[in-house]
C-alpha positions in Angstrom: 129.5 110.4 116.8 127.3 108.2 118.9 127.0 104.5 117.9 123.4 103.6 116.9 121.8 100.9 119.2 119.9 98.1 117.6 119.2 94.5 118.6 118.0 91.3 117.0 114.3 91.4 115.9 114.2 95.2 116.0 112.2 97.0 113.3 114.3 99.7 111.6 113.8 102.3 109.0 116.5 102.7 106.3 117.3 105.9 104.3 115.9 104.4 101.0 112.7 102.5 100.8 112.4 99.0 99.3 111.0 98.8 95.7 107.9 97.1 97.1 107.0 100.4 98.8 107.7 99.8 102.5 110.5 101.2 104.5 110.3 98.9 107.5 113.0 96.1 107.9 113.4 93.5 110.6 116.9 92.6 111.8 117.1 88.8 111.6 120.9 88.3 112.0 123.7 90.3 113.7 127.4 89.8 113.3 130.1 91.2 111.0 127.3 91.2 108.4 123.7 92.1 109.2 120.7 90.4 107.5 117.5 92.4 107.3 114.1 91.3 106.1 111.6 93.5 104.4 108.4 93.7 106.4 106.3 94.3 103.2 107.4 91.5 100.8 109.6 89.3 102.9 112.8 89.8 100.8 116.0 89.5 102.9 119.3 91.3 102.3 122.7 90.8 104.0 124.9 93.8 104.2 128.2 94.6 106.0 127.7 96.2 109.4 129.6 99.4 108.4 127.3 99.9 105.3 124.2 99.1 107.5 125.3 101.8 110.0 125.5 104.4 107.2 122.1 103.4 105.7 120.2 103.2 109.0 117.8 106.1 109.6 116.2 105.1 112.9 115.0 102.2 115.0 111.2 102.2 114.8 110.3 99.4 117.3 112.9 97.9 119.7 112.6 94.5 121.3 114.3 95.2 124.7 114.4 91.8 126.2 116.8 92.3 129.1 
């Protein structure tokens, strides 16, 4: 299976939406754990990279700064 590509500050869509009603999350920290911030209410969650890879649906907006 192909590894999903995402970078810092990308806006991603997860499989389940947040209780506030939005499904857009901003990646604010990358490492062994990944911290994502809800674009609707500002709540942030840190989850292990392996769990994040399972729950990620797609990258909505990428910040390609290369």
